[in-house]
N, C-alpha and C positions, 0 to 999 in steps of 0.2 A: 529449463529455467522456471522456477516458481516465484511467485510473489507471496511471501508469507506475511500475513497481516495480524497485528495485535490491535483489536478494537479498543476504542477509548473506554476506560473504566472496567476493563476485563483482564483477567490473567490468562485467558485462553487465546489461542491463535488459530487461524485458518489459512488455507492456501487458495490463491487465485491462479488459474492456469496462465501460461504465457500468452495465450490468445487475447487476454484482457488488456495486455500492455499496448498502449497507443504510442507508437514510436515516431510518427510523422506529423503530429499535431494537426490532424484533419478534423473537419466538422464531424460531429456525432449525430447521426440520425436516429431518433428514438423509434424503435419498432412499434408497429400498430398495436400490439398486444400490451404495451406498457402505458399505464395511466399517470404515473408520477415518476419523477427522478429525484434522487437524493444524493448528497455528497458529503465527504469528510476530508478535511485537510490532513496531510501526512508528512512526516519526515521519514526518509528511507535511506538505508545503507546498502551497498553492494557487498555481498559475501566474497571474500578473496581466499578463503581457506575452508575446506570441507570439515565438518565436525558433527558430533552427536553428543548430547549431554555435556555441553560446554560449561566449564568451570568459570564462575564470575571473575576469578583471579586472572584468567588468561583470555577473556573474551575480546579484548582490544586487538588481539592478533588475527581475528576472524573477519574483519571488514577493513576496507581501504578508502572508501569515499562515500559521500552522502549528498542529498539534495532534498528539496521539498516538492510535493505534488498534491494531487487530488484523486480520490477514489470516487467513482460514480456507482450508484446503486439504483436498480430498476424495481418499481413496484408494478406487478402485472395487474391488468384489469381483474376485478373480483378476487384479489389476493391480499393477504394480510402480511406476508413476509417480504423482505427485500431480497432481490437477486444480486449476487456479487460476481457472477461468472460470465456475464454478457461480454461479448467481444468489444475491445477498444474502450473499456471503462476504467482502466488504470492509467491515469495521466501522470506518468513519471518521466520527467526529462532526464537526460543522461546525468548520472551522479558524478558531477565534475568538481565538487568541492572536496577538499582534502579532509580526511577524518580528524586530523589534528586540530582543525579549526572549529570543531564542535564545542559549544559551551557546556559547562558541567551538567546542567539540567537535561539538555538534549542527549548528551553522552549517556547519562544514567537511563533515560528512556529507551534508547536503542539497544544498549547493552543488556538491560533487563529483558527486553523483548527477545533478543537473540538467545539468551540463556533459557528462557521459558519455552520458546519454540523448539529449541534443540533437544528438549526432554522427550518430545513426541515425534519430531520431524528431523531427518538428517538434512542439515543445510549443506548445499553444494556450491562450488565456485560458480559465480554468475547469478545466483539467486539474489533476490532483493528481500529485505526485511523492512516492512513499513509499519509505522506506529501512528495510529490516528491521534491527532492533537486536540480534537474536539468531537462532540457528539455528531452523529449523522443528522443532517438537516435537509428538509425538503427544499428544492430549488425550482426556480422558474427559468425559462429559456434565457440564455445569454448571461447567466450569473457566474460562469466559470471563466476566469481570466485566460485568454489565449485560445479558448476552444468555444466554438459556437455550437450550442445544443439546439437542435431543430426538432420541434414537435410536429 
């Protein structure tokens, strides 16, 4: 299972490994080598049908549920880039909302992301496609609802 992410303001996608998925809503302890934490809100869908180069005309057949979550990013000490593959940094609750309930804007966002991602990545049943809804922002401890980030 992969978490395919479409960053805010980008047409490119990247994958987070399944080890980044936080399933149990536990506290997140920031590793000693990390100097800053950043986050971005996302809407994500669960892929229910495998595909490659998915046609926009048929994309609604490829996902069945959605939800909202948060992606965490770590900035290492003496580092300029953000790390997106640290364990337990994809805070994605079970996608329990029915896809039919998406509003038009949200539907457009996720369907566009699925189509763009599937040009480069084979999407598989059980993968998540997440779309960042805002820019990545620096955060301080306790800024994430439902998860305590401990520095």
